[in-house]
PDB file of N, CA, C, O and CB in Angstrom:
ATOM      1  N   MET A   1      18.760  12.214  65.431  1.00  0.00           N
ATOM      2  CA  MET A   1      19.585  11.480  66.268  1.00  0.00           C
ATOM      3  C   MET A   1      19.123  10.245  66.849  1.00  0.00           C
ATOM      4  O   MET A   1      18.097  10.175  67.526  1.00  0.00           O
ATOM      5  CB  MET A   1      19.950  12.235  67.220  1.00  0.00           C
ATOM      6  N   ASP A   2      19.990   9.125  66.546  1.00  0.00           N
ATOM      7  CA  ASP A   2      19.415   7.893  66.986  1.00  0.00           C
ATOM      8  C   ASP A   2      19.906   7.757  68.516  1.00  0.00           C
ATOM      9  O   ASP A   2      21.028   8.060  68.920  1.00  0.00           O
ATOM     10  CB  ASP A   2      19.886   6.628  66.010  1.00  0.00           C
ATOM     11  N   THR A   3      18.923   7.280  69.231  1.00  0.00           N
ATOM     12  CA  THR A   3      19.056   7.143  70.647  1.00  0.00           C
ATOM     13  C   THR A   3      19.290   5.646  71.124  1.00  0.00           C
ATOM     14  O   THR A   3      19.641   5.392  72.277  1.00  0.00           O
ATOM     15  CB  THR A   3      17.807   7.719  71.292  1.00  0.00           C
ATOM     16  N   SER A   4      19.085   4.731  70.217  1.00  0.00           N
ATOM     17  CA  SER A   4      19.056   3.490  70.641  1.00  0.00           C
ATOM     18  C   SER A   4      20.609   3.125  70.865  1.00  0.00           C
ATOM     19  O   SER A   4      21.520   3.733  70.305  1.00  0.00           O
ATOM     20  CB  SER A   4      18.273   2.595  69.631  1.00  0.00           C
ATOM     21  N   GLU A   5      20.778   2.130  71.694  1.00  0.00           N
ATOM     22  CA  GLU A   5      22.060   1.740  72.328  1.00  0.00           C
ATOM     23  C   GLU A   5      22.196   0.216  71.720  1.00  0.00           C
ATOM     24  O   GLU A   5      21.322  -0.647  71.638  1.00  0.00           O
ATOM     25  CB  GLU A   5      22.014   1.838  74.126  1.00  0.00           C
ATOM     26  N   ARG A   6      23.497   0.170  71.343  1.00  0.00           N
ATOM     27  CA  ARG A   6      23.959  -1.292  70.987  1.00  0.00           C
ATOM     28  C   ARG A   6      24.565  -1.819  72.009  1.00  0.00           C
ATOM     29  O   ARG A   6      25.506  -1.231  72.542  1.00  0.00           O
ATOM     30  CB  ARG A   6      24.875  -1.437  69.858  1.00  0.00           C
ATOM     31  N   ILE A   7      24.061  -3.160  72.496  1.00  0.00           N
ATOM     32  CA  ILE A   7      24.553  -3.671  73.710  1.00  0.00           C
ATOM     33  C   ILE A   7      25.260  -4.869  73.206  1.00  0.00           C
ATOM     34  O   ILE A   7      24.681  -5.742  72.559  1.00  0.00           O
ATOM     35  CB  ILE A   7      23.452  -3.958  74.804  1.00  0.00           C
ATOM     36  N   VAL A   8      26.761  -4.911  73.565  1.00  0.00           N
ATOM     37  CA  VAL A   8      27.571  -5.955  73.117  1.00  0.00           C
ATOM     38  C   VAL A   8      27.705  -6.946  74.058  1.00  0.00           C
ATOM     39  O   VAL A   8      27.960  -6.414  75.138  1.00  0.00           O
ATOM     40  CB  VAL A   8      28.789  -5.532  72.740  1.00  0.00           C
ATOM     41  N   VAL A   9      27.649  -8.160  74.148  1.00  0.00           N
ATOM     42  CA  VAL A   9      27.891  -9.044  75.115  1.00  0.00           C
ATOM     43  C   VAL A   9      29.040  -9.931  74.635  1.00  0.00           C
ATOM     44  O   VAL A   9      29.000 -10.633  73.625  1.00  0.00           O
ATOM     45  CB  VAL A   9      26.660  -9.782  75.457  1.00  0.00           C
ATOM     46  N   LYS A  10      30.000  -9.825  75.421  1.00  0.00           N
ATOM     47  CA  LYS A  10      31.327 -10.531  75.199  1.00  0.00           C
ATOM     48  C   LYS A  10      31.283 -11.979  75.924  1.00  0.00           C
ATOM     49  O   LYS A  10      30.837 -12.097  77.065  1.00  0.00           O
ATOM     50  CB  LYS A  10      32.591  -9.594  75.818  1.00  0.00           C
ATOM     51  N   ARG A  11      31.729 -12.960  75.249  1.00  0.00           N
ATOM     52  CA  ARG A  11      31.662 -14.151  75.786  1.00  0.00           C
ATOM     53  C   ARG A  11      32.898 -14.294  76.634  1.00  0.00           C
ATOM     54  O   ARG A  11      33.888 -13.631  76.325  1.00  0.00           O
ATOM     55  CB  ARG A  11      31.500 -15.169  74.769  1.00  0.00           C
ATOM     56  N   GLU A  12      32.930 -15.052  77.613  1.00  0.00           N
ATOM     57  CA  GLU A  12      34.059 -15.250  78.575  1.00  0.00           C
ATOM     58  C   GLU A  12      35.065 -16.047  77.703  1.00  0.00           C
ATOM     59  O   GLU A  12      34.641 -16.870  76.892  1.00  0.00           O
ATOM     60  CB  GLU A  12      33.609 -16.068  80.000  1.00  0.00           C
ATOM     61  N   PRO A  13      36.311 -15.830  77.850  1.00  0.00           N
ATOM     62  CA  PRO A  13      37.280 -16.615  77.315  1.00  0.00           C
ATOM     63  C   PRO A  13      37.345 -17.964  77.800  1.00  0.00           C
ATOM     64  O   PRO A  13      37.114 -18.178  78.990  1.00  0.00           O
ATOM     65  CB  PRO A  13      38.438 -16.037  77.482  1.00  0.00           C
ATOM     66  N   ARG A  14      37.666 -19.003  76.924  1.00  0.00           N
ATOM     67  CA  ARG A  14      37.656 -20.414  77.315  1.00  0.00           C
ATOM     68  C   ARG A  14      38.631 -20.611  78.702  1.00  0.00           C
ATOM     69  O   ARG A  14      38.373 -21.291  79.695  1.00  0.00           O
ATOM     70  CB  ARG A  14      38.217 -21.339  75.984  1.00  0.00           C
ATOM     71  N   LYS A  15      39.855 -19.772  78.424  1.00  0.00           N
ATOM     72  CA  LYS A  15      40.898 -19.980  79.414  1.00  0.00           C
ATOM     73  C   LYS A  15      40.347 -19.695  80.935  1.00  0.00           C
ATOM     74  O   LYS A  15      40.638 -20.421  81.885  1.00  0.00           O
ATOM     75  CB  LYS A  15      42.137 -19.010  79.048  1.00  0.00           C
ATOM     76  N   ARG A  16      39.546 -18.586  81.025  1.00  0.00           N
ATOM     77  CA  ARG A  16      38.992 -18.155  82.158  1.00  0.00           C
ATOM     78  C   ARG A  16      37.868 -19.250  82.621  1.00  0.00           C
ATOM     79  O   ARG A  16      37.874 -19.607  83.799  1.00  0.00           O
ATOM     80  CB  ARG A  16      38.445 -16.727  81.916  1.00  0.00           C
ATOM     81  N   ARG A  17      37.149 -19.652  81.943  1.00  0.00           N
ATOM     82  CA  ARG A  17      36.098 -20.811  82.339  1.00  0.00           C
ATOM     83  C   ARG A  17      36.906 -21.874  82.798  1.00  0.00           C
ATOM     84  O   ARG A  17      36.583 -22.416  83.855  1.00  0.00           O
ATOM     85  CB  ARG A  17      35.128 -21.361  81.119  1.00  0.00           C
ATOM     86  N   ALA A  18      37.981 -22.295  82.133  1.00  0.00           N
ATOM     87  CA  ALA A  18      38.740 -23.554  82.383  1.00  0.00           C
ATOM     88  C   ALA A  18      39.346 -23.351  83.831  1.00  0.00           C
ATOM     89  O   ALA A  18      39.404 -24.292  84.623  1.00  0.00           O
ATOM     90  CB  ALA A  18      39.936 -23.826  81.207  1.00  0.00           C
ATOM     91  N   GLU A  19      39.764 -22.167  84.119  1.00  0.00           N
ATOM     92  CA  GLU A  19      40.281 -21.768  85.427  1.00  0.00           C
ATOM     93  C   GLU A  19      39.210 -21.734  86.505  1.00  0.00           C
ATOM     94  O   GLU A  19      39.500 -22.164  87.621  1.00  0.00           O
ATOM     95  CB  GLU A  19      40.929 -20.418  85.328  1.00  0.00           C
ATOM     96  N   LYS A  20      38.082 -21.291  86.277  1.00  0.00           N
ATOM     97  CA  LYS A  20      37.075 -21.453  87.145  1.00  0.00           C
ATOM     98  C   LYS A  20      36.593 -23.038  87.497  1.00  0.00           C
ATOM     99  O   LYS A  20      36.372 -23.476  88.625  1.00  0.00           O
ATOM    100  CB  LYS A  20      35.995 -20.652  86.563  1.00  0.00           C
ATOM    101  N   ARG A  21      36.505 -23.682  86.378  1.00  0.00           N
ATOM    102  CA  ARG A  21      36.232 -25.098  86.679  1.00  0.00           C
ATOM    103  C   ARG A  21      37.246 -25.837  87.495  1.00  0.00           C
ATOM    104  O   ARG A  21      36.890 -26.573  88.416  1.00  0.00           O
ATOM    105  CB  ARG A  21      36.072 -25.811  85.456  1.00  0.00           C
ATOM    106  N   ARG A  22      38.504 -25.657  87.176  1.00  0.00           N
ATOM    107  CA  ARG A  22      39.600 -26.252  88.187  1.00  0.00           C
ATOM    108  C   ARG A  22      39.519 -25.746  89.533  1.00  0.00           C
ATOM    109  O   ARG A  22      39.748 -26.574  90.414  1.00  0.00           O
ATOM    110  CB  ARG A  22      41.030 -25.956  87.738  1.00  0.00           C
ATOM    111  N   ILE A  23      39.252 -24.596  89.879  1.00  0.00           N
ATOM    112  CA  ILE A  23      38.928 -24.188  91.061  1.00  0.00           C
ATOM    113  C   ILE A  23      37.813 -24.707  91.827  1.00  0.00           C
ATOM    114  O   ILE A  23      37.929 -25.039  93.007  1.00  0.00           O
ATOM    115  CB  ILE A  23      38.807 -23.051  90.955  1.00  0.00           C
ATOM    116  N   VAL A  24      36.599 -24.791  91.087  1.00  0.00           N
ATOM    117  CA  VAL A  24      35.411 -25.513  91.594  1.00  0.00           C
ATOM    118  C   VAL A  24      35.707 -26.981  91.782  1.00  0.00           C
ATOM    119  O   VAL A  24      35.403 -27.564  92.823  1.00  0.00           O
ATOM    120  CB  VAL A  24      34.221 -25.347  90.639  1.00  0.00           C
ATOM    121  N   GLU A  25      36.260 -27.529  90.839  1.00  0.00           N
ATOM    122  CA  GLU A  25      36.589 -28.955  91.095  1.00  0.00           C
ATOM    123  C   GLU A  25      37.452 -29.455  92.289  1.00  0.00           C
ATOM    124  O   GLU A  25      37.445 -30.583  92.783  1.00  0.00           O
ATOM    125  CB  GLU A  25      37.227 -29.395  89.973  1.00  0.00           C
ATOM    126  N   GLN A  26      38.248 -28.302  92.671  1.00  0.00           N
ATOM    127  CA  GLN A  26      39.093 -28.588  93.872  1.00  0.00           C
ATOM    128  C   GLN A  26      38.154 -28.564  94.895  1.00  0.00           C
ATOM    129  O   GLN A  26      38.395 -29.376  95.788  1.00  0.00           O
ATOM    130  CB  GLN A  26      40.268 -27.604  94.147  1.00  0.00           C
ATOM    131  N   THR A  27      37.057 -27.816  95.056  1.00  0.00           N
ATOM    132  CA  THR A  27      36.259 -27.562  96.240  1.00  0.00           C
ATOM    133  C   THR A  27      35.397 -28.934  96.440  1.00  0.00           C
ATOM    134  O   THR A  27      34.815 -29.227  97.484  1.00  0.00           O
ATOM    135  CB  THR A  27      35.295 -26.175  96.040  1.00  0.00           C
ATOM    136  N   LEU A  28      35.418 -29.644  95.367  1.00  0.00           N
ATOM    137  CA  LEU A  28      34.720 -30.848  95.317  1.00  0.00           C
ATOM    138  C   LEU A  28      35.424 -32.124  95.775  1.00  0.00           C
ATOM    139  O   LEU A  28      34.886 -33.228  95.855  1.00  0.00           O
ATOM    140  CB  LEU A  28      34.302 -31.007  94.029  1.00  0.00           C
ATOM    141  N   GLU A  29      36.492 -31.882  96.020  1.00  0.00           N
ATOM    142  CA  GLU A  29      37.480 -33.023  96.691  1.00  0.00           C
ATOM    143  C   GLU A  29      36.894 -33.315  98.191  1.00  0.00           C
ATOM    144  O   GLU A  29      36.343 -32.416  98.826  1.00  0.00           O
ATOM    145  CB  GLU A  29      39.240 -32.419  96.820  1.00  0.00           C
ATOM    146  N   PRO A  30      37.032 -34.476  98.646  1.00  0.00           N
ATOM    147  CA  PRO A  30      36.790 -34.785  99.868  1.00  0.00           C
ATOM    148  C   PRO A  30      37.578 -34.002 100.937  1.00  0.00           C
ATOM    149  O   PRO A  30      38.801 -33.930 100.825  1.00  0.00           O
ATOM    150  CB  PRO A  30      36.977 -36.095  99.953  1.00  0.00           C
ATOM    151  N   ASP A  31      36.997 -33.465 101.877  1.00  0.00           N
ATOM    152  CA  ASP A  31      37.628 -32.699 102.934  1.00  0.00           C
ATOM    153  C   ASP A  31      38.140 -31.370 102.375  1.00  0.00           C
ATOM    154  O   ASP A  31      39.067 -30.774 102.924  1.00  0.00           O
ATOM    155  CB  ASP A  31      38.777 -33.505 103.577  1.00  0.00           C
ATOM    156  N   ALA A  32      37.597 -30.963 101.399  1.00  0.00           N
ATOM    157  CA  ALA A  32      37.929 -29.740 100.808  1.00  0.00           C
ATOM    158  C   ALA A  32      37.244 -28.625 101.471  1.00  0.00           C
ATOM    159  O   ALA A  32      36.125 -28.876 101.918  1.00  0.00           O
ATOM    160  CB  ALA A  32      37.632 -29.756  99.409  1.00  0.00           C
ATOM    161  N   SER A  33      37.782 -27.257 101.639  1.00  0.00           N
ATOM    162  CA  SER A  33      37.168 -26.190 102.126  1.00  0.00           C
ATOM    163  C   SER A  33      37.049 -25.115 101.048  1.00  0.00           C
ATOM    164  O   SER A  33      38.035 -24.671 100.461  1.00  0.00           O
ATOM    165  CB  SER A  33      37.860 -25.744 103.296  1.00  0.00           C
ATOM    166  N   GLU A  34      35.751 -24.701 100.806  1.00  0.00           N
ATOM    167  CA  GLU A  34      35.692 -23.623  99.755  1.00  0.00           C
ATOM    168  C   GLU A  34      36.401 -22.497 100.106  1.00  0.00           C
ATOM    169  O   GLU A  34      37.012 -21.859  99.249  1.00  0.00           O
ATOM    170  CB  GLU A  34      34.366 -23.198  99.453  1.00  0.00           C
ATOM    171  N   THR A  35      36.389 -22.142 101.400  1.00  0.00           N
ATOM    172  CA  THR A  35      37.163 -21.017 101.650  1.00  0.00           C
ATOM    173  C   THR A  35      38.517 -21.102 101.492  1.00  0.00           C
ATOM    174  O   THR A  35      39.076 -20.149 100.950  1.00  0.00           O
ATOM    175  CB  THR A  35      36.962 -20.600 102.804  1.00  0.00           C
ATOM    176  N   LYS A  36      39.287 -22.222 101.917  1.00  0.00           N
ATOM    177  CA  LYS A  36      40.695 -22.283 101.731  1.00  0.00           C
ATOM    178  C   LYS A  36      41.095 -22.433 100.366  1.00  0.00           C
ATOM    179  O   LYS A  36      42.129 -21.891  99.975  1.00  0.00           O
ATOM    180  CB  LYS A  36      41.246 -23.313 102.472  1.00  0.00           C
ATOM    181  N   VAL A  37      40.281 -23.208  99.500  1.00  0.00           N
ATOM    182  CA  VAL A  37      40.683 -23.157  98.085  1.00  0.00           C
ATOM    183  C   VAL A  37      40.463 -21.728  97.558  1.00  0.00           C
ATOM    184  O   VAL A  37      41.289 -21.273  96.767  1.00  0.00           O
ATOM    185  CB  VAL A  37      39.867 -24.205  97.226  1.00  0.00           C
ATOM    186  N   ALA A  38      39.536 -21.080  97.895  1.00  0.00           N
ATOM    187  CA  ALA A  38      39.390 -19.658  97.379  1.00  0.00           C
ATOM    188  C   ALA A  38      40.536 -18.666  97.831  1.00  0.00           C
ATOM    189  O   ALA A  38      40.893 -17.717  97.134  1.00  0.00           O
ATOM    190  CB  ALA A  38      38.013 -19.080  97.874  1.00  0.00           C
ATOM    191  N   ARG A  39      41.005 -18.932  98.896  1.00  0.00           N
ATOM    192  CA  ARG A  39      42.088 -18.010  99.395  1.00  0.00           C
ATOM    193  C   ARG A  39      43.424 -18.461  98.693  1.00  0.00           C
ATOM    194  O   ARG A  39      44.296 -17.632  98.432  1.00  0.00           O
ATOM    195  CB  ARG A  39      42.227 -18.074 101.061  1.00  0.00           C
ATOM    196  N   ALA A  40      43.546 -19.644  98.430  1.00  0.00           N
ATOM    197  CA  ALA A  40      44.643 -20.396  97.686  1.00  0.00           C
ATOM    198  C   ALA A  40      44.754 -19.771  96.341  1.00  0.00           C
ATOM    199  O   ALA A  40      45.865 -19.669  95.821  1.00  0.00           O
ATOM    200  CB  ALA A  40      44.345 -21.972  97.543  1.00  0.00           C
ATOM    201  N   HIS A  41      43.661 -19.339  95.729  1.00  0.00           N
ATOM    202  CA  HIS A  41      43.759 -18.820  94.369  1.00  0.00           C
ATOM    203  C   HIS A  41      43.396 -17.259  94.417  1.00  0.00           C
ATOM    204  O   HIS A  41      43.281 -16.610  93.377  1.00  0.00           O
ATOM    205  CB  HIS A  41      42.759 -19.653  93.371  1.00  0.00           C
ATOM    206  N   GLY A  42      43.228 -16.719  95.640  1.00  0.00           N
ATOM    207  CA  GLY A  42      43.155 -15.231  95.545  1.00  0.00           C
ATOM    208  C   GLY A  42      41.731 -14.569  95.064  1.00  0.00           C
ATOM    209  O   GLY A  42      41.577 -13.465  94.541  1.00  0.00           O
ATOM    210  N   VAL A  43      40.779 -15.503  95.369  1.00  0.00           N
ATOM    211  CA  VAL A  43      39.493 -14.999  95.080  1.00  0.00           C
ATOM    212  C   VAL A  43      38.600 -15.108  96.280  1.00  0.00           C
ATOM    213  O   VAL A  43      38.876 -15.867  97.209  1.00  0.00           O
ATOM    214  CB  VAL A  43      38.912 -15.703  93.924  1.00  0.00           C
ATOM    215  N   ASN A  44      37.465 -14.305  96.261  1.00  0.00           N
ATOM    216  CA  ASN A  44      36.535 -14.462  97.301  1.00  0.00           C
ATOM    217  C   ASN A  44      35.819 -15.660  97.434  1.00  0.00           C
ATOM    218  O   ASN A  44      35.516 -16.290  96.421  1.00  0.00           O
ATOM    219  CB  ASN A  44      35.680 -13.542  97.236  1.00  0.00           C
ATOM    220  N   ALA A  45      35.444 -16.137  98.779  1.00  0.00           N
ATOM    221  CA  ALA A  45      34.784 -17.352  98.815  1.00  0.00           C
ATOM    222  C   ALA A  45      33.439 -17.139  98.081  1.00  0.00           C
ATOM    223  O   ALA A  45      33.142 -17.993  97.245  1.00  0.00           O
ATOM    224  CB  ALA A  45      34.621 -17.847 100.266  1.00  0.00           C
ATOM    225  N   ASN A  46      32.685 -16.226  98.263  1.00  0.00           N
ATOM    226  CA  ASN A  46      31.334 -15.901  97.782  1.00  0.00           C
ATOM    227  C   ASN A  46      31.444 -16.120  96.212  1.00  0.00           C
ATOM    228  O   ASN A  46      30.463 -16.584  95.631  1.00  0.00           O
ATOM    229  CB  ASN A  46      30.866 -14.331  98.206  1.00  0.00           C
ATOM    230  N   GLN A  47      32.405 -15.859  95.617  1.00  0.00           N
ATOM    231  CA  GLN A  47      32.636 -15.864  94.146  1.00  0.00           C
ATOM    232  C   GLN A  47      32.833 -17.309  93.760  1.00  0.00           C
ATOM    233  O   GLN A  47      32.304 -17.678  92.711  1.00  0.00           O
ATOM    234  CB  GLN A  47      33.899 -14.969  93.714  1.00  0.00           C
ATOM    235  N   VAL A  48      33.549 -18.204  94.499  1.00  0.00           N
ATOM    236  CA  VAL A  48      33.616 -19.520  94.415  1.00  0.00           C
ATOM    237  C   VAL A  48      32.374 -20.139  94.696  1.00  0.00           C
ATOM    238  O   VAL A  48      32.133 -21.112  93.982  1.00  0.00           O
ATOM    239  CB  VAL A  48      34.571 -19.982  95.190  1.00  0.00           C
ATOM    240  N   PHE A  49      31.536 -19.848  95.526  1.00  0.00           N
ATOM    241  CA  PHE A  49      30.134 -20.558  95.760  1.00  0.00           C
ATOM    242  C   PHE A  49      29.200 -20.122  94.639  1.00  0.00           C
ATOM    243  O   PHE A  49      28.202 -20.798  94.385  1.00  0.00           O
ATOM    244  CB  PHE A  49      29.438 -20.153  97.242  1.00  0.00           C
ATOM    245  N   ALA A  50      29.465 -19.112  94.020  1.00  0.00           N
ATOM    246  CA  ALA A  50      28.704 -18.808  92.740  1.00  0.00           C
ATOM    247  C   ALA A  50      29.009 -19.423  91.486  1.00  0.00           C
ATOM    248  O   ALA A  50      28.174 -19.639  90.607  1.00  0.00           O
ATOM    249  CB  ALA A  50      28.788 -17.520  92.473  1.00  0.00           C
ATOM    250  N   TRP A  51      30.449 -19.749  91.414  1.00  0.00           N
ATOM    251  CA  TRP A  51      30.825 -20.649  90.384  1.00  0.00           C
ATOM    252  C   TRP A  51      30.559 -22.027  90.535  1.00  0.00           C
ATOM    253  O   TRP A  51      30.470 -22.777  89.563  1.00  0.00           O
ATOM    254  CB  TRP A  51      32.090 -20.541  90.158  1.00  0.00           C
ATOM    255  N   ARG A  52      30.406 -22.461  91.895  1.00  0.00           N
ATOM    256  CA  ARG A  52      29.810 -24.012  92.005  1.00  0.00           C
ATOM    257  C   ARG A  52      28.401 -23.986  91.489  1.00  0.00           C
ATOM    258  O   ARG A  52      27.912 -24.898  90.824  1.00  0.00           O
ATOM    259  CB  ARG A  52      29.768 -24.636  93.627  1.00  0.00           C
ATOM    260  N   ARG A  53      27.805 -22.927  91.824  1.00  0.00           N
ATOM    261  CA  ARG A  53      26.386 -22.853  91.334  1.00  0.00           C
ATOM    262  C   ARG A  53      26.225 -23.065  89.815  1.00  0.00           C
ATOM    263  O   ARG A  53      25.447 -23.857  89.283  1.00  0.00           O
ATOM    264  CB  ARG A  53      25.794 -21.487  91.694  1.00  0.00           C
ATOM    265  N   GLN A  54      27.095 -22.219  89.198  1.00  0.00           N
ATOM    266  CA  GLN A  54      27.123 -22.194  87.603  1.00  0.00           C
ATOM    267  C   GLN A  54      27.594 -23.394  87.244  1.00  0.00           C
ATOM    268  O   GLN A  54      27.064 -23.853  86.232  1.00  0.00           O
ATOM    269  CB  GLN A  54      28.005 -21.098  86.918  1.00  0.00           C
ATOM    270  N   TYR A  55      28.562 -24.160  87.836  1.00  0.00           N
ATOM    271  CA  TYR A  55      29.099 -25.456  87.607  1.00  0.00           C
ATOM    272  C   TYR A  55      27.938 -26.503  87.593  1.00  0.00           C
ATOM    273  O   TYR A  55      27.882 -27.248  86.614  1.00  0.00           O
ATOM    274  CB  TYR A  55      30.161 -25.786  88.689  1.00  0.00           C
ATOM    275  N   ARG A  56      27.156 -26.612  88.425  1.00  0.00           N
ATOM    276  CA  ARG A  56      26.009 -27.178  88.706  1.00  0.00           C
ATOM    277  C   ARG A  56      24.999 -27.177  87.661  1.00  0.00           C
ATOM    278  O   ARG A  56      24.366 -28.183  87.342  1.00  0.00           O
ATOM    279  CB  ARG A  56      25.559 -26.637  89.765  1.00  0.00           C
ATOM    280  N   GLN A  57      24.851 -25.953  87.100  1.00  0.00           N
ATOM    281  CA  GLN A  57      23.893 -25.632  86.011  1.00  0.00           C
ATOM    282  C   GLN A  57      24.520 -25.886  84.602  1.00  0.00           C
ATOM    283  O   GLN A  57      23.872 -25.689  83.574  1.00  0.00           O
ATOM    284  CB  GLN A  57      23.435 -24.126  86.129  1.00  0.00           C
ATOM    285  N   GLY A  58      25.878 -26.357  84.600  1.00  0.00           N
ATOM    286  CA  GLY A  58      26.320 -26.596  83.226  1.00  0.00           C
ATOM    287  C   GLY A  58      26.822 -25.428  82.543  1.00  0.00           C
ATOM    288  O   GLY A  58      27.190 -25.404  81.368  1.00  0.00           O
ATOM    289  N   LEU A  59      26.814 -24.328  83.463  1.00  0.00           N
ATOM    290  CA  LEU A  59      27.330 -22.960  82.707  1.00  0.00           C
ATOM    291  C   LEU A  59      28.926 -22.942  82.608  1.00  0.00           C
ATOM    292  O   LEU A  59      29.373 -22.091  81.839  1.00  0.00           O
ATOM    293  CB  LEU A  59      26.832 -21.520  83.598  1.00  0.00           C
ATOM    294  N   LEU A  60      29.644 -23.571  83.123  1.00  0.00           N
ATOM    295  CA  LEU A  60      31.162 -23.625  83.067  1.00  0.00           C
ATOM    296  C   LEU A  60      31.560 -24.523  82.011  1.00  0.00           C
ATOM    297  O   LEU A  60      32.736 -24.877  81.934  1.00  0.00           O
ATOM    298  CB  LEU A  60      31.806 -24.091  84.389  1.00  0.00           C
ATOM    299  N   GLU A  61      30.734 -24.907  81.230  1.00  0.00           N
ATOM    300  CA  GLU A  61      31.177 -26.048  80.194  1.00  0.00           C
ATOM    301  C   GLU A  61      31.982 -25.505  79.144  1.00  0.00           C
ATOM    302  O   GLU A  61      31.890 -24.306  78.878  1.00  0.00           O
ATOM    303  CB  GLU A  61      29.968 -26.775  79.498  1.00  0.00           C
ATOM    304  N   MET A  62      32.820 -26.312  78.470  1.00  0.00           N
ATOM    305  CA  MET A  62      33.952 -25.588  77.490  1.00  0.00           C
ATOM    306  C   MET A  62      33.067 -25.798  76.139  1.00  0.00           C
ATOM    307  O   MET A  62      32.968 -26.907  75.616  1.00  0.00           O
ATOM    308  CB  MET A  62      35.763 -26.459  77.428  1.00  0.00           C
ATOM    309  N   SER A  63      32.492 -24.742  75.669  1.00  0.00           N
ATOM    310  CA  SER A  63      31.735 -24.782  74.490  1.00  0.00           C
ATOM    311  C   SER A  63      32.558 -24.868  73.180  1.00  0.00           C
ATOM    312  O   SER A  63      33.685 -24.372  73.197  1.00  0.00           O
ATOM    313  CB  SER A  63      30.888 -23.614  74.470  1.00  0.00           C
ATOM    314  N   GLY A  64      32.107 -25.444  72.061  1.00  0.00           N
ATOM    315  CA  GLY A  64      33.014 -25.531  71.075  1.00  0.00           C
ATOM    316  C   GLY A  64      34.337 -26.464  71.188  1.00  0.00           C
ATOM    317  O   GLY A  64      35.375 -26.303  70.547  1.00  0.00           O
ATOM    318  N   LYS A  65      34.077 -27.439  72.111  1.00  0.00           N
ATOM    319  CA  LYS A  65      35.156 -28.274  72.401  1.00  0.00           C
ATOM    320  C   LYS A  65      35.397 -29.428  71.155  1.00  0.00           C
ATOM    321  O   LYS A  65      34.487 -30.131  70.716  1.00  0.00           O
ATOM    322  CB  LYS A  65      34.839 -28.949  73.847  1.00  0.00           C
ATOM    323  N   LYS A  66      36.550 -29.462  70.770  1.00  0.00           N
ATOM    324  CA  LYS A  66      36.853 -30.564  69.823  1.00  0.00           C
ATOM    325  C   LYS A  66      37.107 -31.691  70.599  1.00  0.00           C
ATOM    326  O   LYS A  66      37.726 -31.711  71.663  1.00  0.00           O
ATOM    327  CB  LYS A  66      38.006 -30.303  68.902  1.00  0.00           C
ATOM    328  N   ARG A  67      36.498 -32.808  69.899  1.00  0.00           N
ATOM    329  CA  ARG A  67      36.665 -34.203  70.466  1.00  0.00           C
ATOM    330  C   ARG A  67      37.168 -35.167  69.757  1.00  0.00           C
ATOM    331  O   ARG A  67      37.292 -36.291  70.243  1.00  0.00           O
ATOM    332  CB  ARG A  67      35.595 -34.708  70.856  1.00  0.00           C
TER     333      ARG A  67
END
């Protein structure tokens, strides 16, 4: 009997990454409140803070983007 497990890592859909980028970019506007932006989009403010960290690290970039 094979006890090894196969781990499947799914990539996040580009559409979802684009949505996160849009939300984060709204928080970067002058006088923007991360909490208010989060509420407007129905997400937790802590999640927006995490997305901002990912954004700064370049993890929300659109891979495979055609130029």
